[in-house]
KETIKOL-648503 format. One record per residue (C-alpha): residue number from 1; residue in one letter; chain; x, y, z. Coordinates in steps of 0.2 Angstrom, whole numbers. Each point is the difference from the previous one (the first is absolute). Layout:
<rs>
(NUM,'A','A',(X,Y,Z))
...
</rs>
This chain:
<rs>
(1,'X','A',(0,0,0))
(2,'X','A',(6,18,-3))
(3,'X','A',(6,9,15))
(4,'X','A',(-5,17,5))
(5,'X','A',(3,11,15))
(6,'X','A',(-15,3,11))
(7,'X','A',(9,1,16))
(8,'X','A',(-5,13,13))
(9,'X','A',(13,14,2))
(10,'X','A',(-7,11,14))
(11,'X','A',(-11,16,-2))
(12,'X','A',(-18,-1,-3))
(13,'X','A',(-6,-18,1))
(14,'X','A',(-12,-10,-11))
(15,'X','A',(-18,0,7))
(16,'X','A',(-9,-9,-14))
(17,'X','A',(3,-9,-16))
(18,'X','A',(-13,-2,-14))
(19,'X','A',(3,-12,-14))
(20,'X','A',(-11,-1,-16))
(21,'X','A',(5,-15,-10))
(22,'X','A',(-6,-6,-17))
(23,'X','A',(-6,-18,-2))
(24,'X','A',(12,-13,-7))
(25,'X','A',(1,-6,-18))
(26,'X','A',(-17,-6,-7))
(27,'X','A',(-8,-5,-16))
(28,'X','A',(-6,13,-12))
(29,'X','A',(-17,10,2))
(30,'X','A',(-15,-4,-11))
(31,'X','A',(2,18,-7))
(32,'X','A',(18,-3,-5))
(33,'X','A',(-4,-17,-8))
(34,'X','A',(-14,8,-11))
(35,'X','A',(11,9,-13))
(36,'X','A',(10,-16,-3))
(37,'X','A',(-15,-12,-2))
(38,'X','A',(-1,3,-19))
(39,'X','A',(19,-2,-2))
(40,'X','A',(6,-12,-14))
(41,'X','A',(18,-7,0))
(42,'X','A',(9,-12,-11))
(43,'X','A',(4,-12,13))
(44,'X','A',(-2,-3,19))
(45,'X','A',(-12,8,12))
(46,'X','A',(-6,18,-1))
(47,'X','A',(3,12,15))
(48,'X','A',(-19,-4,5))
(49,'X','A',(-1,-18,-3))
(50,'X','A',(15,-5,11))
(51,'X','A',(-9,5,15))
(52,'X','A',(-14,-12,8))
(53,'X','A',(-16,7,6))
(54,'X','A',(4,-4,18))
(55,'X','A',(16,10,-1))
(56,'X','A',(-8,16,-5))
(57,'X','A',(2,14,13))
(58,'X','A',(6,-13,13))
(59,'X','A',(16,0,10))
(60,'X','A',(13,-12,-6))
(61,'X','A',(10,-12,11))
(62,'X','A',(15,12,-3))
(63,'X','A',(-10,14,6))
(64,'X','A',(-3,-8,16))
(65,'X','A',(18,-4,2))
(66,'X','A',(5,18,-4))
(67,'X','A',(-12,7,14))
(68,'X','A',(7,-12,13))
(69,'X','A',(17,5,-5))
(70,'X','A',(-4,18,2))
(71,'X','A',(-8,-3,17))
(72,'X','A',(17,-9,6))
(73,'X','A',(10,15,-7))
(74,'X','A',(-10,12,10))
(75,'X','A',(2,-11,16))
(76,'X','A',(19,-3,-2))
(77,'X','A',(7,14,-11))
(78,'X','A',(-11,15,4))
(79,'X','A',(-7,-1,18))
(80,'X','A',(16,-11,4))
(81,'X','A',(11,15,-3))
(82,'X','A',(-11,13,9))
(83,'X','A',(2,7,17))
(84,'X','A',(-2,-15,12))
(85,'X','A',(-17,-3,7))
(86,'X','A',(-9,10,-13))
(87,'X','A',(-13,-13,-3))
(88,'X','A',(-7,-15,10))
(89,'X','A',(-9,-11,-13))
(90,'X','A',(-9,-9,15))
(91,'X','A',(-7,16,8))
(92,'X','A',(-18,4,-2))
(93,'X','A',(-3,15,-10))
(94,'X','A',(18,1,-8))
(95,'X','A',(-6,-6,-17))
(96,'X','A',(-14,5,-12))
(97,'X','A',(-4,-7,-17))
(98,'X','A',(-11,8,-13))
(99,'X','A',(-4,-8,-16))
(100,'X','A',(-9,1,-17))
(101,'X','A',(-14,-13,-1))
(102,'X','A',(7,-8,-16))
(103,'X','A',(5,-18,3))
(104,'X','A',(18,2,-7))
(105,'X','A',(3,15,12))
(106,'X','A',(-6,-8,15))
(107,'X','A',(10,-16,-3))
(108,'X','A',(15,11,-3))
(109,'X','A',(-2,8,17))
(110,'X','A',(-3,-17,8))
(111,'X','A',(16,-6,-7))
(112,'X','A',(9,16,5))
(113,'X','A',(-5,-2,18))
(114,'X','A',(5,-19,0))
(115,'X','A',(18,5,-5))
(116,'X','A',(0,15,12))
(117,'X','A',(-7,-7,15))
(118,'X','A',(0,-19,-3))
(119,'X','A',(-18,-1,5))
(120,'X','A',(-17,3,-6))
(121,'X','A',(-3,19,-4))
(122,'X','A',(-12,11,9))
(123,'X','A',(-17,3,-8))
(124,'X','A',(0,13,-13))
(125,'X','A',(-11,16,2))
(126,'X','A',(-6,-5,17))
(127,'X','A',(-1,18,7))
(128,'X','A',(-6,8,-16))
(129,'X','A',(-16,9,2))
(130,'X','A',(-15,-10,-5))
(131,'X','A',(-6,13,-13))
(132,'X','A',(17,0,-8))
(133,'X','A',(2,-12,-15))
(134,'X','A',(19,-5,-2))
(135,'X','A',(-2,4,-19))
(136,'X','A',(-2,18,6))
(137,'X','A',(18,0,5))
(138,'X','A',(9,-13,-11))
(139,'X','A',(-10,-1,-16))
(140,'X','A',(-7,18,-3))
(141,'X','A',(6,0,-18))
(142,'X','A',(-12,-15,-4))
(143,'X','A',(-16,7,8))
(144,'X','A',(2,19,0))
(145,'X','A',(-14,6,-11))
(146,'X','A',(9,16,-5))
(147,'X','A',(16,-9,-4))
(148,'X','A',(-8,-13,-10))
(149,'X','A',(-8,13,-11))
(150,'X','A',(16,9,-2))
(151,'X','A',(9,-15,-5))
(152,'X','A',(-13,-4,-14))
(153,'X','A',(1,18,-6))
(154,'X','A',(19,0,1))
(155,'X','A',(3,-15,-10))
(156,'X','A',(-10,7,-14))
(157,'X','A',(7,17,1))
(158,'X','A',(12,11,-9))
(159,'X','A',(15,-3,10))
(160,'X','A',(-1,-19,-3))
(161,'X','A',(-4,2,-18))
(162,'X','A',(15,12,-3))
(163,'X','A',(12,-11,9))
(164,'X','A',(-7,-16,-8))
(165,'X','A',(2,8,-18))
(166,'X','A',(17,6,4))
(167,'X','A',(6,-17,5))
(168,'X','A',(-11,-10,-12))
(169,'X','A',(14,-8,-10))
(170,'X','A',(7,-8,16))
(171,'X','A',(-16,-4,7))
(172,'X','A',(-6,-9,-16))
(173,'X','A',(17,-10,0))
(174,'X','A',(-3,-6,18))
(175,'X','A',(-18,-5,-4))
(176,'X','A',(6,-11,-15))
(177,'X','A',(14,-8,10))
(178,'X','A',(-13,-5,13))
(179,'X','A',(-11,-8,-14))
(180,'X','A',(-13,14,0))
(181,'X','A',(-7,10,-14))
(182,'X','A',(3,18,3))
(183,'X','A',(-13,6,-12))
(184,'X','A',(-13,-6,12))
(185,'X','A',(5,13,13))
(186,'X','A',(-1,19,1))
(187,'X','A',(17,9,4))
(188,'X','A',(-8,4,17))
(189,'X','A',(-3,-19,4))
(190,'X','A',(17,-5,-6))
(191,'X','A',(8,12,12))
(192,'X','A',(-11,-4,15))
(193,'X','A',(2,-18,-2))
(194,'X','A',(18,1,3))
(195,'X','A',(-3,-2,18))
(196,'X','A',(-8,-17,-4))
(197,'X','A',(16,-4,-10))
(198,'X','A',(11,5,15))
(199,'X','A',(-11,-10,12))
(200,'X','A',(1,-16,-11))
(201,'X','A',(19,2,-2))
(202,'X','A',(2,1,19))
(203,'X','A',(-12,-15,3))
(204,'X','A',(11,-10,-12))
(205,'X','A',(16,6,8))
(206,'X','A',(-5,-8,16))
(207,'X','A',(-9,-16,-7))
(208,'X','A',(9,-15,-6))
(209,'X','A',(-2,-6,-18))
(210,'X','A',(-11,16,-4))
(211,'X','A',(10,9,-13))
(212,'X','A',(-12,3,-15))
(213,'X','A',(2,19,1))
(214,'X','A',(18,1,7))
(215,'X','A',(5,-11,-15))
(216,'X','A',(-9,11,-12))
(217,'X','A',(7,17,6))
(218,'X','A',(18,5,0))
(219,'X','A',(8,9,15))
(220,'X','A',(-1,16,-9))
(221,'X','A',(-19,-4,-3))
(222,'X','A',(-3,-3,18))
(223,'X','A',(8,16,5))
(224,'X','A',(-11,9,-12))
(225,'X','A',(-15,-9,8))
(226,'X','A',(5,6,17))
(227,'X','A',(3,18,-6))
(228,'X','A',(-18,0,-7))
(229,'X','A',(-7,-8,15))
(230,'X','A',(8,13,12))
(231,'X','A',(-7,14,-11))
(232,'X','A',(-18,-7,1))
(233,'X','A',(2,-2,19))
(234,'X','A',(6,17,2))
(235,'X','A',(-15,7,-9))
(236,'X','A',(-11,-10,10))
(237,'X','A',(7,3,17))
(238,'X','A',(10,16,0))
(239,'X','A',(-5,12,-14))
(240,'X','A',(-18,4,7))
(241,'X','A',(-2,12,15))
(242,'X','A',(-13,-10,8))
(243,'X','A',(9,-17,-2))
(244,'X','A',(7,2,18))
(245,'X','A',(-17,-3,6))
(246,'X','A',(3,-18,-4))
(247,'X','A',(12,-1,15))
(248,'X','A',(-9,12,11))
(249,'X','A',(-8,-13,12))
(250,'X','A',(16,-9,2))
(251,'X','A',(10,15,4))
(252,'X','A',(-13,6,12))
(253,'X','A',(2,-17,10))
(254,'X','A',(19,2,0))
(255,'X','A',(0,18,6))
(256,'X','A',(-13,-5,14))
(257,'X','A',(11,-15,5))
(258,'X','A',(16,11,0))
(259,'X','A',(-9,12,12))
(260,'X','A',(-5,-14,12))
(261,'X','A',(18,-7,0))
(262,'X','A',(7,17,4))
(263,'X','A',(-12,0,15))
(264,'X','A',(7,-16,6))
(265,'X','A',(-14,-12,-7))
(266,'X','A',(-2,-12,-15))
(267,'X','A',(9,-14,-7))
(268,'X','A',(19,0,-4))
(269,'X','A',(-2,-9,-17))
(270,'X','A',(-14,2,-12))
(271,'X','A',(0,-11,-16))
(272,'X','A',(-11,4,-15))
(273,'X','A',(-2,-14,-12))
(274,'X','A',(-5,9,-16))
(275,'X','A',(1,2,-19))
(276,'X','A',(13,10,-10))
(277,'X','A',(-14,12,-5))
(278,'X','A',(-3,3,19))
(279,'X','A',(18,5,2))
(280,'X','A',(-1,11,-15))
(281,'X','A',(-16,8,7))
(282,'X','A',(9,4,16))
(283,'X','A',(15,8,-9))
(284,'X','A',(-12,10,-10))
(285,'X','A',(-8,6,16))
(286,'X','A',(18,5,6))
(287,'X','A',(2,11,-14))
(288,'X','A',(11,-9,-12))
(289,'X','A',(-2,7,-18))
(290,'X','A',(4,-16,-10))
(291,'X','A',(3,-19,2))
(292,'X','A',(15,-1,11))
(293,'X','A',(13,-10,-10))
(294,'X','A',(-2,-17,-7))
(295,'X','A',(-16,-11,1))
(296,'X','A',(-4,-6,18))
(297,'X','A',(4,-19,0))
(298,'X','A',(-8,-14,10))
(299,'X','A',(3,2,18))
(300,'X','A',(5,18,-2))
(301,'X','A',(-2,10,16))
(302,'X','A',(-2,18,7))
(303,'X','A',(8,3,18))
(304,'X','A',(-6,14,11))
(305,'X','A',(10,2,16))
(306,'X','A',(-6,12,13))
(307,'X','A',(12,8,12))
(308,'X','A',(-2,8,17))
(309,'X','A',(3,17,-7))
(310,'X','A',(-15,-2,-12))
(311,'X','A',(11,-3,-15))
(312,'X','A',(-6,-13,-13))
(313,'X','A',(13,-9,-11))
(314,'X','A',(-8,-7,-16))
(315,'X','A',(9,-13,-10))
(316,'X','A',(-5,-11,-15))
(317,'X','A',(7,-16,-5))
(318,'X','A',(-6,-3,-18))
(319,'X','A',(8,-17,-4))
(320,'X','A',(4,-10,16))
(321,'X','A',(0,-17,-10))
(322,'X','A',(9,5,-16))
(323,'X','A',(19,-2,-2))
(324,'X','A',(11,5,-14))
(325,'X','A',(7,-14,-11))
(326,'X','A',(12,7,-14))
(327,'X','A',(-10,16,0))
(328,'X','A',(-17,-10,-1))
(329,'X','A',(-13,-1,14))
(330,'X','A',(-3,-18,7))
(331,'X','A',(-12,-6,14))
(332,'X','A',(8,-4,17))
(333,'X','A',(-6,-4,17))
(334,'X','A',(14,10,8))
(335,'X','A',(-7,17,6))
(336,'X','A',(10,13,-9))
(337,'X','A',(-1,16,10))
(338,'X','A',(2,13,-13))
(339,'X','A',(-9,16,5))
(340,'X','A',(-8,9,-15))
(341,'X','A',(10,17,-1))
(342,'X','A',(-16,8,-6))
(343,'X','A',(-9,-2,16))
(344,'X','A',(11,5,15))
(345,'X','A',(-9,13,11))
(346,'X','A',(2,7,17))
(347,'X','A',(-17,7,4))
(348,'X','A',(-8,6,16))
(349,'X','A',(-17,-5,7))
(350,'X','A',(-6,18,0))
(351,'X','A',(5,1,-19))
(352,'X','A',(-10,-16,-3))
(353,'X','A',(-15,7,10))
(354,'X','A',(0,16,-11))
(355,'X','A',(2,-11,-16))
(356,'X','A',(-15,-10,6))
(357,'X','A',(-11,15,3))
(358,'X','A',(2,5,-18))
(359,'X','A',(-7,-17,-6))
(360,'X','A',(-19,-5,0))
(361,'X','A',(-1,-18,6))
(362,'X','A',(-11,-10,-11))
(363,'X','A',(-11,-10,12))
(364,'X','A',(-16,6,-9))
(365,'X','A',(6,-5,-17))
(366,'X','A',(4,-18,4))
(367,'X','A',(-10,-15,-7))
(368,'X','A',(-5,-8,16))
(369,'X','A',(-5,-18,4))
(370,'X','A',(-18,7,1))
(371,'X','A',(2,7,-18))
(372,'X','A',(7,-17,-5))
(373,'X','A',(-16,-9,5))
(374,'X','A',(-10,14,-8))
(375,'X','A',(9,-4,-16))
(376,'X','A',(-4,-19,3))
(377,'X','A',(-18,4,2))
(378,'X','A',(0,11,-15))
(379,'X','A',(7,-14,-11))
(380,'X','A',(-12,-13,7))
(381,'X','A',(-15,11,-1))
(382,'X','A',(-4,0,19))
(383,'X','A',(-8,15,9))
(384,'X','A',(13,12,8))
(385,'X','A',(-9,-1,16))
(386,'X','A',(1,-19,2))
(387,'X','A',(7,-4,17))
(388,'X','A',(17,-9,2))
(389,'X','A',(-1,-12,14))
(390,'X','A',(17,-8,-1))
(391,'X','A',(16,-2,-11))
(392,'X','A',(11,-15,-1))
(393,'X','A',(16,-4,-8))
(394,'X','A',(-3,-16,-10))
(395,'X','A',(4,-11,-15))
(396,'X','A',(-13,-4,-13))
(397,'X','A',(0,-15,-12))
(398,'X','A',(-5,3,-17))
(399,'X','A',(10,-3,-16))
(400,'X','A',(15,3,11))
(401,'X','A',(5,3,18))
(402,'X','A',(-4,19,4))
(403,'X','A',(5,9,15))
(404,'X','A',(-11,15,5))
(405,'X','A',(-14,6,12))
(406,'X','A',(-17,-6,4))
(407,'X','A',(-12,14,4))
(408,'X','A',(-15,-5,9))
(409,'X','A',(-15,13,-2))
(410,'X','A',(-18,-1,6))
(411,'X','A',(-6,-8,-16))
(412,'X','A',(16,-7,-9))
(413,'X','A',(16,-9,1))
(414,'X','A',(13,8,-10))
(415,'X','A',(18,-4,-5))
(416,'X','A',(13,10,-9))
(417,'X','A',(19,1,-3))
(418,'X','A',(10,15,-2))
(419,'X','A',(1,-2,-19))
(420,'X','A',(-19,-1,-2))
(421,'X','A',(-3,17,7))
(422,'X','A',(17,8,-6))
(423,'X','A',(-1,19,-4))
(424,'X','A',(5,-3,-18))
(425,'X','A',(-12,-14,-7))
(426,'X','A',(5,-10,-15))
(427,'X','A',(-5,9,-16))
(428,'X','A',(4,-4,-18))
(429,'X','A',(-7,4,-17))
(430,'X','A',(3,-3,-18))
(431,'X','A',(-7,-7,-15))
(432,'X','A',(-2,-19,-1))
(433,'X','A',(-9,-12,-12))
(434,'X','A',(-14,-10,8))
(435,'X','A',(-6,-16,-7))
(436,'X','A',(-19,0,-3))
(437,'X','A',(-6,-17,-7))
(438,'X','A',(11,-2,-15))
(439,'X','A',(5,18,-2))
(440,'X','A',(13,11,8))
(441,'X','A',(-7,18,4))
(442,'X','A',(12,14,5))
(443,'X','A',(-5,7,17))
(444,'X','A',(6,14,12))
(445,'X','A',(4,-10,16))
(446,'X','A',(1,8,17))
(447,'X','A',(6,-9,15))
(448,'X','A',(-6,10,15))
(449,'X','A',(1,-7,18))
(450,'X','A',(-9,-16,0))
(451,'X','A',(-8,-1,-18))
(452,'X','A',(6,0,-18))
(453,'X','A',(-12,9,-11))
(454,'X','A',(0,1,-19))
(455,'X','A',(-7,14,-11))
(456,'X','A',(-3,3,-19))
(457,'X','A',(14,13,1))
(458,'X','A',(10,12,11))
(459,'X','A',(-12,14,-4))
(460,'X','A',(-16,-10,5))
(461,'X','A',(4,-3,18))
(462,'X','A',(-14,12,5))
(463,'X','A',(-13,-11,-8))
(464,'X','A',(4,-14,12))
(465,'X','A',(9,-17,-3))
(466,'X','A',(-5,-13,-12))
(467,'X','A',(4,-13,13))
(468,'X','A',(11,-3,15))
(469,'X','A',(10,-14,9))
(470,'X','A',(0,0,18))
(471,'X','A',(17,-4,7))
(472,'X','A',(-7,-7,16))
(473,'X','A',(-6,-15,-11))
(474,'X','A',(16,-3,-9))
(475,'X','A',(6,-18,2))
(476,'X','A',(15,0,-11))
(477,'X','A',(9,11,-14))
(478,'X','A',(9,-10,-13))
(479,'X','A',(8,1,-17))
(480,'X','A',(-8,-7,-16))
(481,'X','A',(8,-8,-15))
(482,'X','A',(-3,16,-10))
(483,'X','A',(14,14,1))
(484,'X','A',(-3,13,13))
(485,'X','A',(-16,-7,5))
(486,'X','A',(-6,-4,18))
(487,'X','A',(-16,-8,8))
(488,'X','A',(-8,5,16))
(489,'X','A',(-9,-14,8))
(490,'X','A',(-13,5,13))
(491,'X','A',(-14,-9,10))
(492,'X','A',(-12,5,-13))
(493,'X','A',(8,-1,-18))
(494,'X','A',(16,3,-10))
(495,'X','A',(6,16,-7))
(496,'X','A',(13,0,-14))
(497,'X','A',(11,16,-4))
(498,'X','A',(14,3,-12))
(499,'X','A',(13,13,3))
(500,'X','A',(9,11,-13))
(501,'X','A',(18,-6,5))
(502,'X','A',(9,-12,11))
(503,'X','A',(5,14,12))
(504,'X','A',(-18,6,2))
(505,'X','A',(-5,-18,3))
(506,'X','A',(12,-1,14))
(507,'X','A',(-6,16,8))
(508,'X','A',(-19,-5,-1))
(509,'X','A',(3,-18,7))
(510,'X','A',(11,6,15))
(511,'X','A',(-12,14,4))
(512,'X','A',(-16,-11,-1))
(513,'X','A',(9,-13,11))
(514,'X','A',(4,12,14))
(515,'X','A',(-16,9,-2))
(516,'X','A',(-11,-16,2))
(517,'X','A',(10,-5,15))
(518,'X','A',(-3,17,8))
(519,'X','A',(-19,0,-5))
(520,'X','A',(-2,-18,7))
(521,'X','A',(9,7,16))
(522,'X','A',(-16,11,4))
(523,'X','A',(-13,-11,8))
(524,'X','A',(-17,5,5))
(525,'X','A',(-11,-13,9))
(526,'X','A',(-18,6,6))
(527,'X','A',(-3,-8,17))
(528,'X','A',(-18,-3,-5))
(529,'X','A',(6,-12,-14))
(530,'X','A',(11,-10,12))
(531,'X','A',(-7,-18,2))
(532,'X','A',(14,-7,12))
(533,'X','A',(15,6,9))
(534,'X','A',(12,-15,4))
(535,'X','A',(16,-2,10))
(536,'X','A',(12,-11,-9))
(537,'X','A',(10,-11,12))
(538,'X','A',(13,-9,-12))
(539,'X','A',(16,6,7))
(540,'X','A',(10,-7,-14))
(541,'X','A',(-8,10,-13))
(542,'X','A',(-5,16,8))
(543,'X','A',(-2,2,19))
(544,'X','A',(-16,8,6))
(545,'X','A',(-7,6,-17))
(546,'X','A',(-16,9,-2))
(547,'X','A',(-11,-5,-14))
(548,'X','A',(-15,10,-5))
(549,'X','A',(-13,-9,-12))
(550,'X','A',(-10,12,-11))
(551,'X','A',(-13,-8,-11))
(552,'X','A',(12,-14,-5))
(553,'X','A',(15,10,0))
(554,'X','A',(14,-2,13))
(555,'X','A',(11,14,7))
(556,'X','A',(15,-6,10))
(557,'X','A',(9,12,12))
(558,'X','A',(15,-4,12))
(559,'X','A',(-1,14,14))
(560,'X','A',(16,5,8))
(561,'X','A',(2,4,18))
(562,'X','A',(-15,-6,9))
(563,'X','A',(-12,-12,-9))
(564,'X','A',(-12,-1,14))
(565,'X','A',(-3,19,0))
(566,'X','A',(-3,-1,-19))
(567,'X','A',(-13,-14,2))
(568,'X','A',(-9,8,14))
(569,'X','A',(-1,17,-9))
(570,'X','A',(-6,-9,-16))
(571,'X','A',(-13,-10,10))
(572,'X','A',(-7,15,9))
(573,'X','A',(-1,11,-15))
(574,'X','A',(-8,-14,-10))
(575,'X','A',(-13,-2,14))
(576,'X','A',(-4,18,-1))
(577,'X','A',(0,1,-19))
(578,'X','A',(-11,-15,-4))
(579,'X','A',(-18,0,8))
(580,'X','A',(-3,-18,-3))
(581,'X','A',(15,-4,12))
(582,'X','A',(-8,7,16))
(583,'X','A',(-3,-17,7))
(584,'X','A',(14,-10,7))
(585,'X','A',(-5,-15,-11))
(586,'X','A',(1,10,-16))
(587,'X','A',(16,7,5))
(588,'X','A',(7,-17,4))
(589,'X','A',(-5,-6,-18))
(590,'X','A',(9,15,-8))
(591,'X','A',(15,4,11))
(592,'X','A',(3,-17,8))
(593,'X','A',(0,-5,18))
(594,'X','A',(18,3,4))
(595,'X','A',(0,18,-7))
(596,'X','A',(-17,3,9))
(597,'X','A',(7,-6,17))
(598,'X','A',(15,11,-2))
(599,'X','A',(-11,15,-2))
(600,'X','A',(-13,-4,13))
(601,'X','A',(10,6,14))
(602,'X','A',(-5,17,8))
(603,'X','A',(18,4,3))
(604,'X','A',(0,-6,19))
(605,'X','A',(5,-18,-4))
(606,'X','A',(16,3,-9))
(607,'X','A',(9,-10,13))
(608,'X','A',(-10,-15,-3))
(609,'X','A',(5,0,-18))
(610,'X','A',(18,4,3))
(611,'X','A',(6,-17,-8))
(612,'X','A',(-8,4,-16))
(613,'X','A',(7,17,-1))
(614,'X','A',(17,-5,4))
(615,'X','A',(-1,-14,-14))
(616,'X','A',(-6,13,-13))
(617,'X','A',(15,12,4))
(618,'X','A',(11,2,-16))
(619,'X','A',(17,-7,3))
(620,'X','A',(7,11,-13))
(621,'X','A',(8,17,4))
(622,'X','A',(-8,10,-14))
(623,'X','A',(-13,-3,-14))
(624,'X','A',(14,0,-12))
(625,'X','A',(8,-15,9))
(626,'X','A',(-16,-9,0))
(627,'X','A',(-3,3,-19))
(628,'X','A',(18,-6,-3))
(629,'X','A',(-5,-16,10))
(630,'X','A',(-15,-2,-11))
(631,'X','A',(10,1,-16))
(632,'X','A',(13,-13,7))
(633,'X','A',(-15,-12,4))
(634,'X','A',(-6,2,-18))
(635,'X','A',(17,-3,-8))
(636,'X','A',(5,-15,11))
(637,'X','A',(-17,-9,-4))
(638,'X','A',(2,5,-18))
(639,'X','A',(-18,5,-1))
(640,'X','A',(-9,16,3))
(641,'X','A',(-10,2,16))
(642,'X','A',(-13,11,-9))
(643,'X','A',(-3,-14,-13))
(644,'X','A',(-4,-12,14))
(645,'X','A',(-11,12,9))
(646,'X','A',(-9,7,-15))
(647,'X','A',(0,-15,-12))
(648,'X','A',(-4,5,-17))
(649,'X','A',(-8,17,4))
(650,'X','A',(15,10,-4))
(651,'X','A',(11,-8,-13))
(652,'X','A',(19,5,0))
(653,'X','A',(4,15,-12))
(654,'X','A',(15,-6,-10))
(655,'X','A',(16,11,0))
(656,'X','A',(1,13,-14))
(657,'X','A',(11,-7,-13))
(658,'X','A',(17,7,-5))
(659,'X','A',(0,12,-14))
(660,'X','A',(19,1,-4))
(661,'X','A',(4,-5,-18))
</rs>
């Protein structure tokens, strides 16, 4: 590990250390994959096809190792060379952990704490006010209404167009080398997509046997990609006067904590597990005019050290896991302490407070969980005033294993995943030829949210569609013997379309595949239509699954945390929603005696049912660990648990075929 001098040399002493670290290496985001899904290369995989679906946006094994190494480094190198006795890791109140809600970030934080303290981490966000969503601190850039509107306007604006046209020849060359057709993108899109090029390059650099884009681009090409990406990020975070708002809430919390520490209270060490954009947002709030140096790498961290005289030293380490090898970067697990020369500040708490006073914090502009549920209700056409009774983390078994949330309302059981109500829905449109009997008819086709509609022409959309295909009913999407032709098999009929080119075919099939999964991840079950609620007891397949039968259809959920709480809530809600189930006999027939008995307690007999409660307690430390176990069970048995549970109700959707020539 690289050595650095953190020793105490007298004078004002440290009172508090705040660390903001980015997560470890991960798979690419869905947004980064999108431009590469239509790529065509002469041999080998494309930059998109070399990644499996279960790797997308997920932390890699190397990422976990990186964060564990970073924790050990802070224990032995950083705090080990401070003034003696600064930090007692066992003392209550000495440590605090804040974290984004995104899985890869939480897992990174947990691995950091394992390396740092050799024990389970403290719970994140425990003392955060109930009305404060973590996203309002760590992901404002993804849910601030004004910022999202600015980004959309910015990417289509004159600055991006002028820069894109100025660099057009180089951008076109980069696109061709990546197997993409530059003529299908505007100059603004070619430029803004360079952040995705950079993300894909970084993902490949830290992933074994993933070299499609690294192999296609020369070292000079990669440097141009980074140059363009830095320009885009500078425009997004540092070139707008109000962009500092993105880091306002986080800066407010830091200043408040510094004030408490100067008064003799508060933790000594605060860890924030965040995203690179979170760090950029805070730097923007601190007044930086541009992106500070090179792109923030995996595990990059920002250190803020508070001293007894009110001074705050700010240092940024942009690439702790990247070492030089003959002038070229390479991944490493040794923490390289290389403070970014562009971020070396000596501020005072009073100066930070004055800076904060000039920033309007954005609490009122955040898309909250309540608004998320409002969006869910809108998509499923449920009245806005429908009461929400409970929300459970769970898995749902349909055409594949899905992790999401069950929302129990007064009249419905709902299920959704993050993809199914994402801010940017799946949208695509172009001309396709549709087969009608023996003829091929050219139609303007529009994929919007959960349906594919076709029109006579692009100018006739106001008249309404000639027909549509519900993506909720799609069973499979497959190629036919005819060139550039594909068939959608649904529960009702078959629909055959033909694209104008091989590239267009790949884009349509990939978008349909992902959109149909998202559409089928939005579930709405009216309670009045439920004919049975069962508790599955087959531990080998799926422990304690909940099966809802609805007019011959079956919906199987695996509730995380407390299964008994889920069952009791379902039973009591069902009893209230279905008038015919008022009598115990009727409820026994529909819900089943075991479930009814667990719900019949008035709350004073908990002790008598203690053995059942203990038996239902989940042995897994987190919902994600339980989901991993379910995946492992499926793999070891070489058969899908959802196929066992649902029989032929939901046939498996085949993987989208490869489109490389």
